[in-house]
N, CA, C and O atoms as a Maestro MAE file, in Angstrom:
{
 s_m_m2io_version
 :::
 2.0.0
}

f_m_ct {
 s_m_title
 :::
 protein
 m_atom[236] {
  # First column is atom index #
  i_m_mmod_type
  r_m_x_coord
  r_m_y_coord
  r_m_z_coord
  i_m_residue_number
  s_m_chain_name
  s_m_pdb_residue_name
  s_m_pdb_atom_name
  i_m_atomic_number
  :::
  1 25 -37.699 59.299 36.309 1 A "MET " " N  " 7
  2 3 -36.998 58.967 35.216 1 A "MET " " CA " 6
  3 2 -37.527 57.535 34.662 1 A "MET " " C  " 6
  4 15 -37.732 57.386 33.457 1 A "MET " " O  " 8
  5 25 -37.692 56.725 35.385 2 A "ASP " " N  " 7
  6 3 -37.936 55.402 35.501 2 A "ASP " " CA " 6
  7 2 -39.302 55.370 34.651 2 A "ASP " " C  " 6
  8 15 -39.491 54.612 33.700 2 A "ASP " " O  " 8
  9 25 -40.119 56.202 35.086 3 A "LYS " " N  " 7
  10 3 -41.448 56.467 34.529 3 A "LYS " " CA " 6
  11 2 -41.313 56.851 33.122 3 A "LYS " " C  " 6
  12 15 -42.030 56.196 32.365 3 A "LYS " " O  " 8
  13 25 -40.530 57.803 32.546 4 A "VAL " " N  " 7
  14 3 -40.618 57.946 31.266 4 A "VAL " " CA " 6
  15 2 -39.783 56.659 30.463 4 A "VAL " " C  " 6
  16 15 -40.162 56.492 29.304 4 A "VAL " " O  " 8
  17 25 -39.039 56.025 30.792 5 A "PHE " " N  " 7
  18 3 -38.515 54.955 30.108 5 A "PHE " " CA " 6
  19 2 -39.780 53.812 29.957 5 A "PHE " " C  " 6
  20 15 -40.079 53.305 28.876 5 A "PHE " " O  " 8
  21 25 -40.415 53.528 31.159 6 A "GLN " " N  " 7
  22 3 -41.494 52.615 31.394 6 A "GLN " " CA " 6
  23 2 -42.480 52.893 30.187 6 A "GLN " " C  " 6
  24 15 -42.976 52.002 29.498 6 A "GLN " " O  " 8
  25 25 -42.746 54.564 29.986 7 A "GLY " " N  " 7
  26 3 -44.017 54.965 29.249 7 A "GLY " " CA " 6
  27 2 -43.408 54.635 27.784 7 A "GLY " " C  " 6
  28 15 -44.153 54.123 26.948 7 A "GLY " " O  " 8
  29 25 -42.312 54.872 27.529 8 A "VAL " " N  " 7
  30 3 -41.573 54.706 25.986 8 A "VAL " " CA " 6
  31 2 -41.685 53.208 25.780 8 A "VAL " " C  " 6
  32 15 -42.144 52.668 24.773 8 A "VAL " " O  " 8
  33 25 -41.177 52.566 26.927 9 A "PHE " " N  " 7
  34 3 -41.254 50.685 26.383 9 A "PHE " " CA " 6
  35 2 -42.688 50.422 26.272 9 A "PHE " " C  " 6
  36 15 -42.934 49.588 25.401 9 A "PHE " " O  " 8
  37 25 -43.745 50.898 26.913 10 A "TYR " " N  " 7
  38 3 -45.074 50.399 26.716 10 A "TYR " " CA " 6
  39 2 -45.591 50.926 24.952 10 A "TYR " " C  " 6
  40 15 -46.305 50.324 24.150 10 A "TYR " " O  " 8
  41 25 -44.951 52.142 24.838 11 A "LEU " " N  " 7
  42 3 -45.340 52.942 23.609 11 A "LEU " " CA " 6
  43 2 -44.760 51.975 22.539 11 A "LEU " " C  " 6
  44 15 -45.359 51.556 21.548 11 A "LEU " " O  " 8
  45 25 -43.747 51.753 22.840 12 A "PHE " " N  " 7
  46 3 -42.935 50.573 21.601 12 A "PHE " " CA " 6
  47 2 -43.571 49.553 21.675 12 A "PHE " " C  " 6
  48 15 -43.861 49.084 20.574 12 A "PHE " " O  " 8
  49 25 -43.958 48.934 22.639 13 A "LEU " " N  " 7
  50 3 -44.411 47.544 22.686 13 A "LEU " " CA " 6
  51 2 -45.727 47.456 21.897 13 A "LEU " " C  " 6
  52 15 -46.006 46.533 21.131 13 A "LEU " " O  " 8
  53 25 -46.610 48.658 22.202 14 A "ILE " " N  " 7
  54 3 -48.121 48.838 21.681 14 A "ILE " " CA " 6
  55 2 -47.828 49.028 20.269 14 A "ILE " " C  " 6
  56 15 -48.695 48.534 19.548 14 A "ILE " " O  " 8
  57 25 -46.719 49.683 19.558 15 A "MET " " N  " 7
  58 3 -46.481 49.849 18.363 15 A "MET " " CA " 6
  59 2 -46.110 48.491 17.505 15 A "MET " " C  " 6
  60 15 -46.502 48.249 16.364 15 A "MET " " O  " 8
  61 25 -45.380 47.780 18.207 16 A "ILE " " N  " 7
  62 3 -45.059 46.544 17.659 16 A "ILE " " CA " 6
  63 2 -46.133 45.540 17.509 16 A "ILE " " C  " 6
  64 15 -46.134 44.705 16.604 16 A "ILE " " O  " 8
  65 25 -47.189 45.654 18.555 17 A "LEU " " N  " 7
  66 3 -48.459 44.825 18.659 17 A "LEU " " CA " 6
  67 2 -49.193 45.160 17.416 17 A "LEU " " C  " 6
  68 15 -49.742 44.286 16.744 17 A "LEU " " O  " 8
  69 25 -49.211 46.587 17.062 18 A "VAL " " N  " 7
  70 3 -50.005 47.059 16.010 18 A "VAL " " CA " 6
  71 2 -49.740 46.504 14.863 18 A "VAL " " C  " 6
  72 15 -50.654 46.008 14.204 18 A "VAL " " O  " 8
  73 25 -48.465 46.490 14.433 19 A "LYS " " N  " 7
  74 3 -47.817 46.071 13.216 19 A "LYS " " CA " 6
  75 2 -47.760 45.008 12.930 19 A "LYS " " C  " 6
  76 15 -47.628 44.670 11.754 19 A "LYS " " O  " 8
  77 25 -47.843 44.152 13.928 20 A "LEU " " N  " 7
  78 3 -47.589 42.558 13.788 20 A "LEU " " CA " 6
  79 2 -49.127 42.234 13.714 20 A "LEU " " C  " 6
  80 15 -49.379 41.223 13.059 20 A "LEU " " O  " 8
  81 25 -50.198 42.892 14.255 21 A "SER " " N  " 7
  82 3 -51.516 42.390 13.911 21 A "SER " " CA " 6
  83 2 -52.024 43.184 12.345 21 A "SER " " C  " 6
  84 15 -53.039 42.765 11.788 21 A "SER " " O  " 8
  85 25 -51.280 44.247 11.783 22 A "GLN " " N  " 7
  86 3 -51.496 44.316 10.442 22 A "GLN " " CA " 6
  87 2 -50.816 43.555 9.478 22 A "GLN " " C  " 6
  88 15 -51.184 43.404 8.314 22 A "GLN " " O  " 8
  89 25 -49.782 43.068 10.015 23 A "PHE " " N  " 7
  90 3 -49.110 42.138 8.742 23 A "PHE " " CA " 6
  91 2 -50.067 40.685 8.740 23 A "PHE " " C  " 6
  92 15 -50.334 40.059 7.714 23 A "PHE " " O  " 8
  93 25 -50.550 40.274 10.248 24 A "THR " " N  " 7
  94 3 -51.360 39.217 10.082 24 A "THR " " CA " 6
  95 2 -52.580 39.323 9.407 24 A "THR " " C  " 6
  96 15 -52.936 38.459 8.606 24 A "THR " " O  " 8
  97 25 -53.176 40.206 9.638 25 A "TYR " " N  " 7
  98 3 -54.350 40.552 8.787 25 A "TYR " " CA " 6
  99 2 -54.116 40.644 7.223 25 A "TYR " " C  " 6
  100 15 -54.870 40.118 6.405 25 A "TYR " " O  " 8
  101 25 -52.959 41.388 6.895 26 A "ARG " " N  " 7
  102 3 -52.768 41.177 5.540 26 A "ARG " " CA " 6
  103 2 -52.289 40.071 4.882 26 A "ARG " " C  " 6
  104 15 -52.319 39.993 3.654 26 A "ARG " " O  " 8
  105 25 -51.745 39.009 5.760 27 A "VAL " " N  " 7
  106 3 -51.221 37.602 5.361 27 A "VAL " " CA " 6
  107 2 -52.745 36.808 5.383 27 A "VAL " " C  " 6
  108 15 -53.068 36.173 4.378 27 A "VAL " " O  " 8
  109 25 -53.546 36.860 6.406 28 A "LEU " " N  " 7
  110 3 -54.531 36.154 6.048 28 A "LEU " " CA " 6
  111 2 -55.662 36.569 5.094 28 A "LEU " " C  " 6
  112 15 -56.427 35.713 4.651 28 A "LEU " " O  " 8
  113 25 -55.791 37.969 4.744 29 A "ARG " " N  " 7
  114 3 -56.391 38.490 3.711 29 A "ARG " " CA " 6
  115 2 -56.053 37.966 2.379 29 A "ARG " " C  " 6
  116 15 -56.830 37.703 1.461 29 A "ARG " " O  " 8
  117 25 -54.869 37.863 2.413 30 A "GLU " " N  " 7
  118 3 -53.856 37.248 0.957 30 A "GLU " " CA " 6
  119 2 -54.287 35.983 0.682 30 A "GLU " " C  " 6
  120 15 -54.642 35.562 -0.419 30 A "GLU " " O  " 8
  121 25 -54.234 35.232 1.988 31 A "ARG " " N  " 7
  122 3 -54.420 33.737 1.959 31 A "ARG " " CA " 6
  123 2 -55.848 33.167 1.347 31 A "ARG " " C  " 6
  124 15 -55.944 32.153 0.655 31 A "ARG " " O  " 8
  125 25 -57.017 34.096 1.776 32 A "LYS " " N  " 7
  126 3 -58.502 34.178 1.735 32 A "LYS " " CA " 6
  127 2 -58.628 34.383 -0.168 32 A "LYS " " C  " 6
  128 15 -59.210 33.731 -1.035 32 A "LYS " " O  " 8
  129 25 -57.772 35.605 -0.195 33 A "TYR " " N  " 7
  130 3 -57.992 35.844 -1.714 33 A "TYR " " CA " 6
  131 2 -57.325 34.730 -2.883 33 A "TYR " " C  " 6
  132 15 -57.702 34.539 -4.039 33 A "TYR " " O  " 8
  133 25 -56.226 34.100 -2.145 34 A "MET " " N  " 7
  134 3 -55.780 33.108 -3.198 34 A "MET " " CA " 6
  135 2 -56.529 32.038 -3.116 34 A "MET " " C  " 6
  136 15 -56.802 31.522 -4.200 34 A "MET " " O  " 8
  137 25 -57.018 31.457 -2.012 35 A "LYS " " N  " 7
  138 3 -58.156 30.434 -1.928 35 A "LYS " " CA " 6
  139 2 -59.455 30.660 -2.921 35 A "LYS " " C  " 6
  140 15 -59.814 29.949 -3.859 35 A "LYS " " O  " 8
  141 25 -59.986 31.756 -2.466 36 A "GLU " " N  " 7
  142 3 -61.053 32.449 -3.581 36 A "GLU " " CA " 6
  143 2 -60.865 32.139 -5.060 36 A "GLU " " C  " 6
  144 15 -61.684 31.620 -5.818 36 A "GLU " " O  " 8
  145 25 -59.635 32.553 -5.324 37 A "LEU " " N  " 7
  146 3 -59.102 32.404 -6.786 37 A "LEU " " CA " 6
  147 2 -58.914 31.122 -7.411 37 A "LEU " " C  " 6
  148 15 -59.306 30.826 -8.539 37 A "LEU " " O  " 8
  149 25 -58.313 30.405 -6.641 38 A "ALA " " N  " 7
  150 3 -58.087 29.183 -6.769 38 A "ALA " " CA " 6
  151 2 -59.492 28.353 -6.959 38 A "ALA " " C  " 6
  152 15 -59.530 27.361 -7.687 38 A "ALA " " O  " 8
  153 25 -60.483 28.766 -6.347 39 A "GLN " " N  " 7
  154 3 -61.809 28.109 -6.657 39 A "GLN " " CA " 6
  155 2 -62.770 28.579 -7.740 39 A "GLN " " C  " 6
  156 15 -63.767 28.074 -8.257 39 A "GLN " " O  " 8
  157 25 -62.083 29.782 -7.904 40 A "SER " " N  " 7
  158 3 -63.007 30.347 -9.063 40 A "SER " " CA " 6
  159 2 -62.973 29.926 -10.772 40 A "SER " " C  " 6
  160 15 -63.629 30.285 -11.750 40 A "SER " " O  " 8
  161 25 -61.776 28.915 -10.530 41 A "GLY " " N  " 7
  162 3 -61.748 28.508 -11.938 41 A "GLY " " CA " 6
  163 2 -60.940 29.414 -12.928 41 A "GLY " " C  " 6
  164 15 -60.796 29.129 -14.117 41 A "GLY " " O  " 8
  165 25 -60.492 30.390 -12.405 42 A "MET " " N  " 7
  166 3 -59.281 31.281 -13.164 42 A "MET " " CA " 6
  167 2 -58.186 30.746 -13.600 42 A "MET " " C  " 6
  168 15 -57.826 31.213 -14.681 42 A "MET " " O  " 8
  169 25 -57.438 29.841 -13.107 43 A "PRO " " N  " 7
  170 3 -56.466 28.892 -13.647 43 A "PRO " " CA " 6
  171 2 -56.758 28.224 -15.119 43 A "PRO " " C  " 6
  172 15 -56.120 28.253 -16.171 43 A "PRO " " O  " 8
  173 25 -57.753 27.732 -14.813 44 A "TYR " " N  " 7
  174 3 -58.659 26.933 -16.195 44 A "TYR " " CA " 6
  175 2 -58.782 28.049 -17.238 44 A "TYR " " C  " 6
  176 15 -58.381 27.894 -18.391 44 A "TYR " " O  " 8
  177 25 -59.337 29.157 -16.805 45 A "ILE " " N  " 7
  178 3 -59.830 30.052 -17.745 45 A "ILE " " CA " 6
  179 2 -58.391 30.612 -18.666 45 A "ILE " " C  " 6
  180 15 -58.177 30.751 -19.870 45 A "ILE " " O  " 8
  181 25 -57.635 30.821 -17.525 46 A "ASP " " N  " 7
  182 3 -55.886 31.529 -18.230 46 A "ASP " " CA " 6
  183 2 -55.434 30.613 -19.059 46 A "ASP " " C  " 6
  184 15 -54.588 30.961 -19.883 46 A "ASP " " O  " 8
  185 25 -55.935 29.128 -19.024 47 A "LYS " " N  " 7
  186 3 -55.282 28.438 -20.001 47 A "LYS " " CA " 6
  187 2 -55.961 28.411 -21.473 47 A "LYS " " C  " 6
  188 15 -55.405 27.765 -22.361 47 A "LYS " " O  " 8
  189 25 -57.054 29.047 -21.707 48 A "MET " " N  " 7
  190 3 -57.869 29.247 -22.743 48 A "MET " " CA " 6
  191 2 -57.127 29.698 -23.937 48 A "MET " " C  " 6
  192 15 -56.237 30.540 -23.820 48 A "MET " " O  " 8
  193 25 -57.397 29.257 -24.919 49 A "ASP " " N  " 7
  194 3 -57.097 30.388 -25.975 49 A "ASP " " CA " 6
  195 2 -58.513 31.034 -26.461 49 A "ASP " " C  " 6
  196 15 -59.617 30.586 -26.152 49 A "ASP " " O  " 8
  197 25 -58.263 32.200 -27.300 50 A "GLY " " N  " 7
  198 3 -59.035 33.166 -27.521 50 A "GLY " " CA " 6
  199 2 -60.596 32.393 -27.803 50 A "GLY " " C  " 6
  200 15 -61.544 32.585 -27.042 50 A "GLY " " O  " 8
  201 25 -60.665 31.621 -28.853 51 A "TYR " " N  " 7
  202 3 -61.809 31.102 -29.159 51 A "TYR " " CA " 6
  203 2 -62.393 30.104 -27.984 51 A "TYR " " C  " 6
  204 15 -63.605 30.148 -27.773 51 A "TYR " " O  " 8
  205 25 -61.643 29.284 -27.278 52 A "GLN " " N  " 7
  206 3 -61.905 28.619 -26.126 52 A "GLN " " CA " 6
  207 2 -62.813 29.569 -25.228 52 A "GLN " " C  " 6
  208 15 -63.981 29.312 -24.938 52 A "GLN " " O  " 8
  209 25 -61.999 30.883 -24.767 53 A "PHE " " N  " 7
  210 3 -62.570 31.782 -24.170 53 A "PHE " " CA " 6
  211 2 -63.971 32.356 -24.611 53 A "PHE " " C  " 6
  212 15 -64.929 32.528 -23.858 53 A "PHE " " O  " 8
  213 25 -63.930 32.589 -25.800 54 A "GLU " " N  " 7
  214 3 -65.226 32.831 -26.544 54 A "GLU " " CA " 6
  215 2 -66.383 32.281 -26.341 54 A "GLU " " C  " 6
  216 15 -67.408 32.938 -26.159 54 A "GLU " " O  " 8
  217 25 -66.322 30.875 -26.356 55 A "ILE " " N  " 7
  218 3 -67.346 29.854 -26.123 55 A "ILE " " CA " 6
  219 2 -67.714 29.734 -24.909 55 A "ILE " " C  " 6
  220 15 -68.910 29.803 -24.624 55 A "ILE " " O  " 8
  221 25 -66.745 29.530 -23.955 56 A "TYR " " N  " 7
  222 3 -67.070 29.969 -22.532 56 A "TYR " " CA " 6
  223 2 -67.854 31.058 -22.013 56 A "TYR " " C  " 6
  224 15 -68.641 30.845 -21.090 56 A "TYR " " O  " 8
  225 25 -67.728 32.122 -22.478 57 A "VAL " " N  " 7
  226 3 -68.425 33.184 -22.239 57 A "VAL " " CA " 6
  227 2 -69.994 33.481 -22.517 57 A "VAL " " C  " 6
  228 15 -70.905 34.022 -21.890 57 A "VAL " " O  " 8
  229 25 -69.822 32.756 -23.969 58 A "ARG " " N  " 7
  230 3 -70.900 32.903 -24.633 58 A "ARG " " CA " 6
  231 2 -72.320 32.502 -23.858 58 A "ARG " " C  " 6
  232 15 -72.314 31.356 -23.407 58 A "ARG " " O  " 8
  233 25 -73.469 33.231 -23.648 59 A "PRO " " N  " 7
  234 3 -74.811 32.993 -23.264 59 A "PRO " " CA " 6
  235 2 -75.275 31.868 -23.795 59 A "PRO " " C  " 6
  236 15 -76.429 31.506 -23.564 59 A "PRO " " O  " 8
  :::
 }
 m_bond[235] {
  # First column is bond index #
  i_m_from
  i_m_to
  i_m_order
  :::
  1 1 2 1
  2 2 3 1
  3 3 4 2
  4 3 5 1
  5 5 6 1
  6 6 7 1
  7 7 8 2
  8 7 9 1
  9 9 10 1
  10 10 11 1
  11 11 12 2
  12 11 13 1
  13 13 14 1
  14 14 15 1
  15 15 16 2
  16 15 17 1
  17 17 18 1
  18 18 19 1
  19 19 20 2
  20 19 21 1
  21 21 22 1
  22 22 23 1
  23 23 24 2
  24 23 25 1
  25 25 26 1
  26 26 27 1
  27 27 28 2
  28 27 29 1
  29 29 30 1
  30 30 31 1
  31 31 32 2
  32 31 33 1
  33 33 34 1
  34 34 35 1
  35 35 36 2
  36 35 37 1
  37 37 38 1
  38 38 39 1
  39 39 40 2
  40 39 41 1
  41 41 42 1
  42 42 43 1
  43 43 44 2
  44 43 45 1
  45 45 46 1
  46 46 47 1
  47 47 48 2
  48 47 49 1
  49 49 50 1
  50 50 51 1
  51 51 52 2
  52 51 53 1
  53 53 54 1
  54 54 55 1
  55 55 56 2
  56 55 57 1
  57 57 58 1
  58 58 59 1
  59 59 60 2
  60 59 61 1
  61 61 62 1
  62 62 63 1
  63 63 64 2
  64 63 65 1
  65 65 66 1
  66 66 67 1
  67 67 68 2
  68 67 69 1
  69 69 70 1
  70 70 71 1
  71 71 72 2
  72 71 73 1
  73 73 74 1
  74 74 75 1
  75 75 76 2
  76 75 77 1
  77 77 78 1
  78 78 79 1
  79 79 80 2
  80 79 81 1
  81 81 82 1
  82 82 83 1
  83 83 84 2
  84 83 85 1
  85 85 86 1
  86 86 87 1
  87 87 88 2
  88 87 89 1
  89 89 90 1
  90 90 91 1
  91 91 92 2
  92 91 93 1
  93 93 94 1
  94 94 95 1
  95 95 96 2
  96 95 97 1
  97 97 98 1
  98 98 99 1
  99 99 100 2
  100 99 101 1
  101 101 102 1
  102 102 103 1
  103 103 104 2
  104 103 105 1
  105 105 106 1
  106 106 107 1
  107 107 108 2
  108 107 109 1
  109 109 110 1
  110 110 111 1
  111 111 112 2
  112 111 113 1
  113 113 114 1
  114 114 115 1
  115 115 116 2
  116 115 117 1
  117 117 118 1
  118 118 119 1
  119 119 120 2
  120 119 121 1
  121 121 122 1
  122 122 123 1
  123 123 124 2
  124 123 125 1
  125 125 126 1
  126 126 127 1
  127 127 128 2
  128 127 129 1
  129 129 130 1
  130 130 131 1
  131 131 132 2
  132 131 133 1
  133 133 134 1
  134 134 135 1
  135 135 136 2
  136 135 137 1
  137 137 138 1
  138 138 139 1
  139 139 140 2
  140 139 141 1
  141 141 142 1
  142 142 143 1
  143 143 144 2
  144 143 145 1
  145 145 146 1
  146 146 147 1
  147 147 148 2
  148 147 149 1
  149 149 150 1
  150 150 151 1
  151 151 152 2
  152 151 153 1
  153 153 154 1
  154 154 155 1
  155 155 156 2
  156 155 157 1
  157 157 158 1
  158 158 159 1
  159 159 160 2
  160 159 161 1
  161 161 162 1
  162 162 163 1
  163 163 164 2
  164 163 165 1
  165 165 166 1
  166 166 167 1
  167 167 168 2
  168 167 169 1
  169 169 170 1
  170 170 171 1
  171 171 172 2
  172 171 173 1
  173 173 174 1
  174 174 175 1
  175 175 176 2
  176 175 177 1
  177 177 178 1
  178 178 179 1
  179 179 180 2
  180 179 181 1
  181 181 182 1
  182 182 183 1
  183 183 184 2
  184 183 185 1
  185 185 186 1
  186 186 187 1
  187 187 188 2
  188 187 189 1
  189 189 190 1
  190 190 191 1
  191 191 192 2
  192 191 193 1
  193 193 194 1
  194 194 195 1
  195 195 196 2
  196 195 197 1
  197 197 198 1
  198 198 199 1
  199 199 200 2
  200 199 201 1
  201 201 202 1
  202 202 203 1
  203 203 204 2
  204 203 205 1
  205 205 206 1
  206 206 207 1
  207 207 208 2
  208 207 209 1
  209 209 210 1
  210 210 211 1
  211 211 212 2
  212 211 213 1
  213 213 214 1
  214 214 215 1
  215 215 216 2
  216 215 217 1
  217 217 218 1
  218 218 219 1
  219 219 220 2
  220 219 221 1
  221 221 222 1
  222 222 223 1
  223 223 224 2
  224 223 225 1
  225 225 226 1
  226 226 227 1
  227 227 228 2
  228 227 229 1
  229 229 230 1
  230 230 231 1
  231 231 232 2
  232 231 233 1
  233 233 234 1
  234 234 235 1
  235 235 236 2
  :::
 }
}
């Protein structure tokens, strides 16, 4: 019977580690995205009105 509980414990531990690694990956990916967004100048573009944006994207 101890083997069953030990197996369930290890399975539970593995499930927790998988969920924790998924959460960590998601947080790191979001931080990377937010850093790239900040460097892209998008907040600057968001503050433009329509005319300024037309001038900005004109070739």
